C-alpha positions in Angstrom: 150.3 -2.0 -102.4 147.6 0.3 -101.0 145.1 -1.1 -103.5 145.9 -4.7 -102.5 145.4 -3.8 -98.8 142.0 -2.3 -99.7 141.0 -5.3 -101.8 142.0 -7.6 -98.9 140.0 -5.5 -96.4 137.0 -5.6 -98.7 137.1 -9.3 -99.0 137.3 -9.7 -95.2 134.3 -7.4 -94.9 132.3 -9.6 -97.3 133.4 -12.8 -95.6 130.4 -14.7 -94.4 130.1 -15.7 -90.8 130.1 -19.3 -92.0 133.8 -19.1 -92.9 134.4 -19.3 -89.1 137.6 -18.1 -87.5 141.3 -18.9 -87.6 143.0 -20.4 -84.6 145.0 -18.0 -82.5 146.7 -17.6 -79.1 147.2 -20.7 -77.0 145.1 -22.8 -79.5 147.6 -21.9 -82.3 150.5 -22.5 -80.0 149.1 -26.0 -79.3 148.7 -26.7 -83.0 152.3 -25.8 -83.6 153.4 -28.2 -80.9 151.5 -31.1 -82.5 153.7 -33.9 -83.8 151.4 -34.0 -86.8 152.0 -30.3 -87.7 155.0 -29.6 -89.9 156.1 -26.9 -92.3 153.1 -24.8 -91.4 150.4 -27.5 -92.1 149.0 -30.7 -90.6 150.5 -33.7 -92.3 148.6 -36.7 -93.5 149.4 -40.3 -92.5 151.2 -42.1 -95.3 152.7 -39.0 -96.7 151.4 -36.3 -99.0 147.8 -36.6 -100.1 146.6 -34.7 -103.2 143.9 -32.3 -102.0 143.2 -30.7 -105.4 141.8 -32.6 -108.4 144.4 -34.4 -110.5 144.2 -34.0 -114.2 143.1 -30.9 -116.1 140.1 -28.8 -115.1 138.8 -29.3 -118.6 138.7 -33.1 -118.1 137.0 -32.6 -114.7 134.4 -30.3 -116.3 133.7 -32.8 -119.1 132.9 -35.5 -116.5 130.6 -33.3 -114.5 128.8 -32.0 -117.5 128.5 -35.3 -119.4 125.0 -35.4 -120.8 124.6 -39.2 -120.3 125.8 -39.4 -116.7 124.6 -36.1 -115.4 120.9 -37.1 -115.0 122.1 -40.1 -112.8 123.5 -37.7 -110.2 120.1 -36.8 -108.7 117.0 -38.9 -107.8 114.1 -38.9 -110.3 111.6 -38.8 -107.5 111.2 -38.1 -103.8 113.8 -39.9 -101.7 111.9 -42.0 -99.0 112.8 -40.5 -95.7 111.8 -42.5 -92.6 109.3 -40.6 -90.4 111.3 -40.7 -87.2 109.8 -39.0 -84.2 111.1 -38.2 -80.7 108.9 -41.0 -79.4 110.7 -43.5 -81.6 114.0 -42.4 -80.0 112.7 -42.2 -76.5 112.5 -45.9 -75.9 116.0 -47.2 -75.0 117.6 -49.7 -77.4 117.1 -53.3 -76.4 120.8 -54.1 -76.5 122.3 -50.8 -75.5 123.2 -49.6 -79.0 121.0 -47.9 -81.7 122.2 -46.0 -84.7 120.2 -43.6 -86.8 121.6 -42.3 -90.1 120.2 -38.8 -90.7 121.8 -38.5 -94.2 125.3 -37.8 -95.5 127.7 -38.2 -92.5 125.2 -37.1 -89.8 124.5 -40.0 -87.4 122.8 -40.2 -84.0 124.3 -43.0 -82.0 122.7 -44.1 -78.7 125.4 -46.0 -76.9 125.2 -47.4 -73.4 122.8 -44.8 -72.1 124.5 -41.8 -73.9 123.6 -40.0 -77.1 126.3 -39.0 -79.6 125.6 -36.9 -82.7 128.2 -37.0 -85.4 128.7 -34.3 -88.0 125.2 -32.7 -87.7 124.3 -31.0 -91.0 120.7 -29.8 -91.0 121.3 -26.9 -93.4 119.7 -26.8 -96.8 123.1 -26.4 -98.6 126.6 -27.4 -97.6 128.0 -24.0 -98.5 128.9 -20.7 -96.9 126.1 -19.1 -99.0 122.4 -19.7 -98.7 121.8 -19.2 -102.4 124.6 -21.3 -103.9 126.3 -24.6 -103.4 125.3 -28.3 -103.2 121.6 -28.6 -102.1 119.9 -31.4 -100.3 118.5 -34.3 -102.3 116.1 -35.1 -99.5 114.8 -33.2 -96.5 116.1 -33.8 -93.0 114.3 -36.7 -91.4 113.2 -34.6 -88.4 114.0 -31.2 -86.9 117.2 -30.9 -85.0 115.3 -29.9 -81.8 113.2 -33.1 -82.1 116.2 -35.3 -81.5 115.9 -34.6 -77.8 119.0 -34.1 -75.5 122.4 -34.9 -77.0 125.3 -35.6 -74.7 128.1 -34.9 -77.1 128.4 -33.6 -80.6 131.4 -35.0 -82.5 132.9 -33.1 -85.5 135.2 -34.9 -87.9 136.6 -31.8 -89.7 135.6 -28.3 -90.8 134.3 -28.7 -94.4 130.8 -27.4 -95.0 129.2 -30.8 -95.4 130.4 -31.8 -91.9 130.5 -28.6 -89.9 127.3 -26.6 -90.5 126.8 -23.1 -89.1 123.0 -23.3 -88.6 123.3 -26.7 -86.9 126.1 -25.6 -84.6 124.3 -22.4 -83.6 121.2 -24.4 -82.8 123.2 -26.8 -80.7 125.1 -24.0 -79.0 121.9 -23.1 -77.2 121.6 -26.6 -75.6 123.6 -28.2 -72.8 125.6 -30.5 -75.1 129.4 -30.5 -75.3 131.5 -30.8 -78.4 134.4 -33.1 -79.3 136.4 -31.7 -82.2 139.8 -32.1 -83.9 142.6 -29.7 -82.9 141.9 -26.1 -84.3 138.2 -26.6 -85.1 137.3 -25.2 -81.8 138.1 -21.7 -83.1 135.1 -21.9 -85.4 132.8 -23.1 -82.7 133.8 -20.4 -80.2 133.3 -17.8 -83.0 129.7 -19.1 -83.3 128.9 -18.9 -79.7 130.1 -22.2 -78.1 131.8 -21.5 -74.8 135.3 -22.9 -74.4 134.3 -24.9 -71.3 132.1 -27.0 -73.6 134.8 -27.9 -76.0 137.0 -31.0 -76.0 139.6 -30.3 -78.7 141.8 -33.3 -79.5 144.9 -34.1 -81.5 145.2 -37.6 -83.0 145.5 -40.3 -80.4 144.3 -38.1 -77.6 141.2 -39.2 -75.6 138.6 -37.5 -73.5 136.1 -38.8 -71.0 132.5 -37.5 -71.4 130.0 -39.0 -69.0 130.4 -42.8 -69.4 132.1 -42.6 -72.8 135.7 -42.4 -73.9 136.2 -40.5 -77.2 139.4 -40.8 -79.1 140.5 -38.8 -82.1 142.2 -41.1 -84.6 144.0 -40.4 -87.9 142.3 -39.9 -91.2 143.7 -39.0 -94.7 142.0 -35.8 -95.8 142.4 -32.0 -95.5 140.7 -28.9 -94.0 139.5 -25.4 -94.8 136.4 -23.3 -95.3 137.5 -19.7 -95.8 138.9 -17.5 -98.6 142.3 -17.8 -96.9 142.8 -21.5 -96.0 145.6 -21.6 -93.4 145.6 -25.4 -93.0 145.5 -24.9 -89.3 142.7 -27.2 -88.4 143.0 -31.0 -88.1 140.7 -33.7 -89.6 140.0 -36.9 -87.7 138.1 -40.1 -87.5 136.6 -41.0 -84.1 136.4 -43.9 -81.7 133.6 -43.8 -79.1 133.8 -46.5 -76.4 131.1 -47.1 -73.8 130.9 -49.7 -71.0 129.6 -52.4 -73.4 129.9 -51.1 -77.0 132.4 -49.5 -79.3 131.7 -47.6 -82.5 133.8 -45.8 -85.1 133.1 -42.9 -87.4 135.6 -42.4 -90.3 134.8 -38.8 -91.2 136.2 -38.1 -94.6 139.3 -40.1 -95.6 141.2 -41.8 -98.3 142.2 -45.4 -97.7 145.4 -45.9 -95.8 147.1 -48.6 -93.7 146.3 -46.8 -90.5 142.9 -48.5 -90.3 144.6 -51.7 -89.2 146.4 -49.9 -86.4 143.2 -48.2 -85.2 141.4 -51.5 -85.2 144.2 -53.2 -83.3 144.3 -50.5 -80.6 140.6 -49.7 -80.3 138.5 -52.4 -82.0 136.7 -54.5 -82.8 133.6 -52.4 -83.2 129.9 -53.1 -83.0 129.3 -50.6 -85.8 131.6 -48.7 -88.1 130.3 -45.6 -90.0 132.4 -45.5 -93.1 132.6 -42.8 -95.8 131.9 -44.5 -99.2 130.6 -41.6 -101.4 131.8 -38.5 -103.3 134.8 -40.5 -104.7 136.4 -39.9 -108.0 139.5 -40.8 -109.9 140.2 -37.1 -109.8 140.8 -37.1 -106.0 141.7 -40.7 -105.1 143.7 -39.8 -102.0 141.0 -38.1 -99.9 137.8 -40.1 -100.3 137.2 -43.8 -100.5 135.3 -45.9 -103.0 132.8 -48.4 -101.6 135.4 -51.1 -102.3 138.0 -49.2 -100.3 135.4 -48.5 -97.6 134.7 -52.2 -97.1 138.4 -52.9 -97.0 138.7 -50.2 -94.3 135.9 -51.8 -92.3 137.6 -55.2 -92.5 141.0 -53.7 -91.4 139.3 -52.1 -88.4 137.8 -55.5 -87.5 141.0 -57.4 -87.6 140.6 -58.6 -91.2 137.4 -60.6 -90.8 133.7 -59.8 -91.4 132.5 -58.6 -88.0 130.2 -56.0 -86.6 127.9 -53.9 -88.8 129.0 -51.5 -91.5 126.9 -48.4 -92.0 127.9 -46.5 -95.2 127.9 -42.7 -94.8 128.6 -39.7 -97.0 126.3 -40.6 -99.8 122.7 -40.0 -101.0 122.2 -36.5 -99.6 124.4 -34.0 -101.5 125.7 -34.2 -105.1 129.5 -33.8 -104.6 131.0 -36.1 -107.3 130.5 -37.3 -110.9 129.1 -40.7 -109.9 125.4 -41.6 -109.8 123.7 -40.4 -106.7 122.9 -43.8 -105.3 125.8 -45.7 -106.8 127.7 -45.9 -103.4 124.8 -47.7 -101.8 124.4 -50.2 -104.6 128.2 -50.9 -104.9 128.6 -51.2 -101.1 125.8 -53.7 -100.8 127.3 -55.8 -103.6 130.8 -55.7 -102.1 129.5 -56.6 -98.6 127.5 -59.6 -100.0 130.5 -61.0 -101.7 132.5 -61.3 -98.4 129.6 -62.0 -96.0 129.8 -58.7 -94.2 126.7 -57.4 -92.4 125.8 -53.9 -93.8 123.0 -51.6 -92.8 121.5 -49.4 -95.6 118.7 -47.5 -93.9 116.5 -44.8 -95.4 117.5 -41.4 -94.0 116.2 -41.3 -90.4 115.6 -45.0 -90.0 116.9 -46.3 -86.6 118.4 -49.8 -86.3 120.1 -51.9 -83.7 123.2 -53.8 -84.8 122.0 -57.0 -83.1 118.5 -56.8 -84.6 117.2 -56.9 -88.1 119.2 -54.7 -90.4 117.6 -52.4 -93.0 119.2 -53.6 -96.2 116.7 -53.4 -99.2 117.8 -51.3 -102.2 115.3 -48.5 -101.6 117.1 -46.0 -103.8 116.1 -48.0 -107.0 112.5 -46.7 -106.8 113.7 -43.1 -107.2 116.7 -43.6 -109.5 116.8 -42.5 -113.2 116.1 -45.2 -115.8 119.6 -46.6 -115.9 121.3 -47.1 -119.3 124.7 -47.5 -117.5 125.3 -50.3 -115.0 126.1 -49.3 -111.4 129.7 -48.5 -111.4 132.0 -51.3 -110.2 134.4 -49.5 -110.2 133.1 -46.9 -112.7 130.3 -46.1 -115.1 132.0 -47.2 -118.2 129.8 -48.8 -120.8 126.3 -48.4 -122.1 124.3 -51.6 -121.8 121.5 -52.7 -124.2 117.9 -52.2 -123.3 117.4 -56.0 -123.2 120.2 -56.5 -120.7 119.0 -53.5 -118.6 115.5 -55.0 -118.4 117.0 -58.3 -117.2 119.1 -56.6 -114.6 116.2 -54.7 -113.2 114.0 -57.8 -113.1 116.7 -59.5 -111.1 117.0 -56.5 -108.9 113.5 -57.0 -107.6 114.5 -60.3 -106.0 117.3 -58.6 -103.9 
């Protein structure tokens, strides 16, 4: 027993600061009072969601190490990053809403005179360690400080590719406030954010920040970032409503019927930012495919093509077995079939939903020579060189 205590103490001593902190005191008491907390953990809508890979670890390893598909999981050249500057963002959007995808799930939304930054990840790796873990496939479009003042930072959950220690520490030195799901505030306080700058919400709770109303809405995912995962932090999607515009950020989530309820209560939305990457048949409950992401967008909009869909959670980190740019390709195809407006900007490229949308297939210029078709729904069959050549010729017309 003494040896186990010593081992536990040693592991705690080695624990990186990036692991954050566990909720305690009144924060923990509030968590335990939540209607979504039961049997010591937060519960997912729609019942139990598998948060560990299904199937055997051998099967999962075979997929990740497959010699034919592995080269497709990273670009063959330099990803074209839009050279956004502070001057670009200084001019107010013509119609009151402008959105800039910074890569992965990081989005700057300028809405009705306010600036909201979702899931800022400016670190080189989404990992607690600087020497290991998924590394960026492209640089950040511009330094975090070059964004200018941000009114509110919104965090969807505490996984490393959404809650980034270097980014939070940099933002902690500004005047911004933070909107986070219940329990996540413990990490931010541990990293230097004062409690009076935290708006910590359970699902269906709202807060007013300036002229914006922010509401934490359900998602189907999970939490955790330390050696000991207590499951005491919530995950959420977010609705941000201004005087004229409404936007939605999905965070990470599997598909569930709750999108219709969120849309009925808070929609329709001018823009939805929907997770469409890092999916796999090994974890179908906690991430959406592009097909499911489009379905979620339509649910949120009352079942009809409306507003602009911005795909997020793709093209920046290699987190799943699929081809690195497959989510963008698949999403565009799905959206075209139903007549849904979709924005597919280069990282850092601002757009206004009422203006011309960036929608060219920019990733093809830096993708590996493809012997497999883009997965719809999966990379399954090797195509002939003649068919591939024809596919790529047609691609130039899109």
